[in-house]
C-alpha positions in Angstrom: 40.3 31.8 25.7 41.7 34.9 27.3 44.0 36.4 24.7 45.1 39.8 26.1 45.1 41.0 29.7 45.6 44.5 31.0 48.9 44.1 33.0 49.3 47.8 33.8 49.8 48.9 37.3 46.8 48.8 39.6 44.5 51.8 39.2 41.9 50.6 41.7 41.9 48.4 44.8 39.2 46.1 43.5 37.6 45.4 40.1 34.1 44.0 40.3 33.3 42.0 37.2 29.7 41.2 36.5 28.6 38.9 33.6 24.9 39.1 32.9 22.4 37.4 30.7 18.6 38.0 30.9 18.3 39.0 34.6 16.1 42.1 34.2 14.2 41.2 37.4 17.4 41.2 39.5 20.2 43.2 38.0 18.9 46.6 39.3 19.1 45.4 42.9 22.4 43.8 42.4 24.0 46.9 41.0 22.5 49.0 43.8 24.1 46.8 46.4 27.5 47.1 44.7 27.3 50.9 44.0 26.3 51.5 47.7 29.5 50.0 49.1 31.2 51.8 52.0 34.5 51.1 50.3 34.8 53.4 47.2 38.2 52.5 45.7 36.8 50.1 43.1 35.6 49.9 39.5 32.6 48.0 38.0 33.0 46.1 34.7 29.6 45.0 33.5 29.6 42.5 30.6 26.2 41.8 29.0 26.3 38.4 27.3 23.8 39.1 24.5 20.7 39.6 26.7 17.3 39.6 24.9 15.4 41.3 27.7 15.9 44.7 29.5 19.0 43.7 31.3 21.4 46.1 29.4 18.9 49.0 29.6 18.6 48.7 33.4 22.3 48.2 33.8 23.2 51.3 31.7 20.6 53.3 33.7 22.1 52.3 37.1 25.7 52.6 36.0 25.1 56.0 34.5 24.4 57.4 38.0 27.5 55.8 39.6 30.2 57.9 41.2 32.8 55.2 40.7 34.5 54.1 37.5 32.3 51.9 35.4 32.6 50.1 32.1 29.8 48.6 30.1 30.7 45.8 27.6 28.3 44.2 25.2 29.0 40.9 23.4 27.0 38.4 21.5 26.0 35.4 23.6 29.1 33.4 24.2 28.6 32.1 27.7 29.6 33.2 31.2 33.2 32.1 30.9 33.8 34.3 27.8 32.0 37.2 29.6 34.2 36.9 32.7 37.3 36.7 30.6 36.3 39.8 28.7 35.8 41.7 31.9 39.0 40.4 33.4 41.0 41.5 30.4 39.8 45.1 31.0 40.3 45.0 34.8 42.8 47.4 36.5 42.2 46.5 40.2 44.7 45.1 42.6 42.1 42.4 43.3 39.2 41.1 41.2 35.8 39.8 42.3 33.6 37.9 39.8 30.1 38.7 41.0 26.8 37.2 39.6 24.2 39.7 38.3 21.4 38.4 40.5 23.1 38.3 43.9 23.4 41.0 46.6 26.4 42.4 48.5 26.4 43.6 52.1 27.4 47.3 52.3 30.8 46.4 53.8 31.6 43.4 51.5 34.4 45.0 49.5 35.8 46.8 52.5 36.2 43.7 54.6 37.5 41.5 51.8 40.1 44.0 50.7 41.2 44.7 54.3 41.6 41.0 55.0 43.6 40.4 51.8 45.9 43.3 52.4 46.6 42.7 56.1 47.6 39.1 55.4 49.1 39.4 51.9 46.6 36.9 50.5 46.3 35.6 47.0 42.6 34.8 47.7 40.3 36.2 50.4 36.7 35.1 51.1 33.9 35.6 53.6 30.6 34.0 54.4 27.2 34.0 52.7 23.6 33.1 53.1 20.8 32.2 50.7 17.7 34.2 49.7 15.2 31.7 48.4 12.4 33.2 46.3 9.4 31.1 47.1 5.8 32.0 46.4 6.6 35.6 45.8 8.4 36.0 49.2 12.1 35.9 50.1 13.2 33.3 52.6 16.6 33.7 54.2 18.4 30.4 54.7 21.4 30.7 57.0 24.5 28.8 56.2 27.2 28.2 58.8 30.5 29.0 57.1 33.4 26.7 57.7 36.1 29.3 57.9 39.6 28.7 59.1 40.9 31.0 61.8 44.3 31.6 60.2 45.5 32.0 56.6 46.9 28.8 55.0 48.0 27.4 51.7 45.6 27.1 48.9 46.3 23.4 48.6 45.3 22.9 52.2 42.0 24.7 51.7 41.3 22.8 48.5 41.9 19.5 50.2 39.5 20.5 53.0 36.9 21.4 50.4 37.3 18.1 48.6 36.9 16.3 52.0 33.6 18.3 52.5 35.1 20.1 55.6 34.8 23.5 54.0 32.8 25.0 51.2 33.7 27.9 48.8 32.1 29.6 45.9 33.5 32.0 43.3 31.1 34.8 44.0 32.3 35.8 47.5 36.0 35.7 46.8 38.5 38.3 45.7 41.6 37.2 43.8 44.9 39.1 43.6 45.0 40.1 39.9 48.8 39.7 39.6 48.4 36.1 41.0 45.9 35.2 38.3 47.9 36.8 35.5 51.2 35.4 36.7 49.8 31.8 36.7 47.8 32.2 33.5 44.5 31.4 35.3 41.4 32.3 33.3 38.0 30.8 32.6 38.1 27.9 30.1 35.5 29.0 27.5 34.7 25.6 26.2 32.9 25.1 29.6 29.6 26.9 29.6 28.6 25.2 32.9 30.6 24.5 36.1 33.4 26.7 34.7 33.8 28.4 38.1 34.7 25.0 39.7 37.6 24.6 37.3 38.7 28.2 37.9 38.6 27.8 41.7 40.4 24.5 41.8 43.3 25.8 39.7 43.4 29.0 41.7 43.5 27.2 45.1 46.0 24.6 43.9 48.5 27.4 43.1 47.7 30.0 45.8 50.4 30.4 48.4 48.2 32.1 51.0 44.4 32.0 51.4 42.3 33.4 54.2 38.7 34.0 55.1 36.2 34.9 57.9 32.6 34.0 58.7 30.9 37.3 58.3 28.0 37.1 55.8 29.1 39.4 53.0 27.0 38.0 50.1 23.4 37.0 49.7 23.0 34.3 47.1 19.6 34.7 45.4 18.2 31.2 44.6 15.9 32.3 41.8 13.5 30.2 39.7 14.7 29.7 36.1 18.5 29.8 36.8 20.7 26.9 35.7 21.0 25.6 39.2 17.3 25.6 40.0 15.6 24.7 36.8 13.6 21.5 36.8 13.7 19.0 34.0 11.7 19.7 30.9 12.2 17.6 27.8 12.4 20.7 25.5 15.1 22.3 27.7 17.2 19.3 28.5 19.4 19.4 25.4 20.0 23.2 25.8 20.5 23.4 29.5 22.6 20.3 29.9 25.1 20.1 27.0 27.5 17.6 28.5 30.3 18.4 26.0 30.1 22.0 27.4 30.1 21.0 31.1 33.3 20.9 33.1 34.6 17.4 33.2 36.8 16.9 36.4 38.9 14.4 34.6 40.2 17.3 32.5 41.7 18.7 35.7 43.8 15.7 36.6 46.9 16.5 34.4 47.0 20.0 35.9 46.7 18.4 39.4 49.5 15.9 38.7 51.8 18.8 37.6 50.9 21.3 40.3 49.3 19.4 43.3 50.7 17.1 45.9 50.3 13.4 46.7 47.5 14.0 49.3 45.5 16.0 46.8 46.0 13.4 44.0 44.9 10.6 46.4 41.8 12.4 47.4 40.9 13.4 43.8 41.4 9.8 42.4 39.6 8.0 45.3 36.7 10.4 45.9 36.4 13.6 44.0 36.7 12.3 40.5 34.5 9.1 41.0 31.8 11.2 42.8 31.8 13.8 40.0 31.7 11.1 37.4 28.7 9.4 39.1 26.9 12.8 39.2 27.7 13.4 35.5 26.4 9.9 34.5 23.2 10.1 36.4 22.4 13.5 35.0 22.9 12.2 31.5 20.1 9.7 32.2 17.9 12.0 34.3 17.9 14.7 31.6 17.1 12.3 28.7 20.6 11.6 27.3 20.8 7.8 27.6 22.9 7.6 24.4 25.4 9.9 26.0 25.4 7.7 29.1 26.1 4.4 27.1 28.8 6.2 25.1 30.5 7.5 28.2 30.4 4.3 30.3 32.4 2.5 27.6 35.3 4.9 27.7 38.5 3.7 29.2 39.1 6.9 31.2 35.6 6.8 32.7 35.9 3.1 33.7 39.4 3.7 35.2 38.0 6.7 37.2 35.1 4.6 38.6 37.4 1.7 39.6 39.6 4.0 41.7 36.6 4.6 44.0 37.8 1.6 46.0 40.2 4.0 47.7 37.2 5.7 49.4 35.4 2.4 50.3 35.7 3.1 54.1 35.4 6.9 54.2 32.8 7.3 51.4 31.2 3.8 50.9 28.2 5.3 49.0 30.6 6.6 46.3 32.1 3.2 45.9 28.7 1.4 45.7 27.4 3.8 43.0 30.6 3.5 41.1 30.5 -0.2 41.0 26.8 -0.2 40.0 27.5 2.1 37.1 30.6 0.1 36.1 29.3 -3.5 36.4 25.5 -3.1 36.4 24.9 -0.1 34.1 21.3 -1.1 33.1 20.2 -1.1 36.7 22.0 2.2 37.3 20.3 3.6 34.2 16.8 2.4 35.1 17.1 4.0 38.5 17.5 7.5 37.1 15.0 7.0 34.3 12.4 6.4 37.0 13.5 9.6 38.8 13.1 11.5 35.5 9.6 10.1 35.0 8.6 11.1 38.5 9.7 14.7 37.9 7.8 14.8 34.6 4.6 13.6 36.4 4.9 16.3 39.1 5.0 19.1 36.5 
């Protein structure tokens, strides 16, 4: 948990916070893209989360040549949430950007985000992105069409559009007003070692008064082999990579939503967002070899209530309703389906 935050007056326009763990093949290019920004009123806070490769060596070498303010923090491996909180506690920028240590910035990324935020007095500003997919030793650029709104609007409105699949957003191409985060006690929940950025973004957008973006590609997301989001199933990795007690559970977000959201957000969450997330959570338990966890979860009252509420999306999202009912009333069939999927993945390896 974030215990102490630097609440002093802003010393920089932007603080770029970079958590890193074992990314020696990527971190050099990432730091080069950041340190080459056309906008120079920023600081870099690099937090090494107990890397066992050359990541800290490469980072110190690159940061040592920087002509902007830099901070290097080392901590024993505690997960990305703890690393981001550690960096945020040290930040002195008017805005903060939490950037991954294997992605790349366009040269005008910080300039455009800062200008947009300042011109419109935004709590959150974001741009577009594309995907660099490393395949067979080559880089393939996958274009994404951003779903950006033309005018700034409330965070609740943007969050609702995100939940309805009308717009996408990710943590790593947004800047957040630091005073907004501090004033609303928004930080990364350290008990979540996976999907923690989703919890952070949901709470931020739920409370933000003004959010805005544009469709210029400012960040190149590097889809690299071996990352948490691209790793295939292997029996020896499953218990490490997918610890379900350490993965963000959307049901934990509901009390916050009831207190800070509105009726439309609550209806969308109960009828679609939570059941869909629960179905994904349950099928991953089975796909990654945690059947005992599945049977334990499906018996919980909160899980069953969550799945029952999927009837609210029966016309708009019938597939969510069907899968929810299958998990709820035919769990053995549901389980067998994803066991077969797991077996197919194993045979392909």
